[in-house]
C-alpha positions as CSV (number, residue, x, y, z in Angstrom):
1,M,116.5,103.7,105.3
2,A,116.3,106.7,103.0
3,G,119.1,108.4,104.9
4,S,121.5,105.5,104.4
5,E,120.7,105.2,100.7
6,T,121.9,108.8,100.1
7,K,125.3,108.3,101.8
8,A,128.2,107.9,99.5
9,S,129.6,105.2,101.8
10,A,126.7,102.8,101.4
11,C,127.7,99.2,101.1
12,E,128.4,98.1,97.6
13,K,126.3,94.9,98.3
14,A,123.2,96.8,99.5
15,G,121.2,95.8,96.4
16,T,121.5,92.1,97.2
17,C,121.6,92.3,101.1
18,V,119.1,89.8,102.6
19,T,118.8,91.8,105.8
20,R,118.2,95.2,104.2
21,D,114.4,94.6,103.9
22,V,114.2,93.6,107.5
23,W,116.0,96.7,108.6
24,A,113.8,98.8,106.3
25,R,110.7,97.3,108.0
26,V,112.1,97.9,111.5
27,C,112.8,101.5,110.5
28,D,109.2,101.9,109.2
29,S,107.8,100.4,112.4
30,I,109.8,102.7,114.6
31,N,108.8,105.8,112.5
32,Q,105.1,104.7,112.7
33,V,105.2,104.5,116.5
34,L,107.1,107.8,116.9
35,N,104.7,109.5,114.4
36,S,101.7,108.4,116.5
37,I,103.0,110.0,119.7
38,T,102.1,113.7,120.3
39,L,103.5,116.1,122.9
40,G,100.2,115.8,124.6
41,D,100.6,112.0,124.9
42,L,104.0,112.5,126.5
43,V,102.6,115.1,129.0
44,K,99.7,112.7,129.9
45,D,102.2,109.8,130.4
46,Y,104.4,112.0,132.6
47,Q,101.5,113.1,134.7
48,G,100.1,109.6,134.9
49,E,103.4,108.2,136.1
50,K,103.9,111.1,138.5
51,D,100.3,110.9,139.9
52,H,99.8,107.1,139.9
53,G,103.3,105.6,139.7
54,K,102.5,103.6,136.6
55,K,102.8,103.8,132.9
56,D,99.7,104.8,130.9
57,F,100.9,103.3,127.7
58,E,102.7,100.2,126.5
59,I,104.3,99.8,123.2
60,S,103.4,96.7,121.2
61,L,105.3,95.7,118.2
62,K,102.2,94.5,116.4
63,K,99.7,97.1,117.5
64,G,101.7,100.2,118.0
65,L,100.7,102.4,120.9
66,T,97.9,101.1,123.1
67,K,96.3,102.3,126.3
68,N,96.9,100.1,129.4
69,S,93.9,101.3,131.5
């Protein structure tokens, strides 16, 4: 949520917002998953779906990126 903290239009109640921590955790989780994926992973996924007609990876909210096969 660093980007929203630097905006001048941030909510005046941001300091006491009960959902702010939840959204910060969601943002951190999304970033963690995205940072764990490489271009090579995307190529492998594409080739696997193209060759086998199935996904090679599934995204789990608790475990991040895990191999299906």
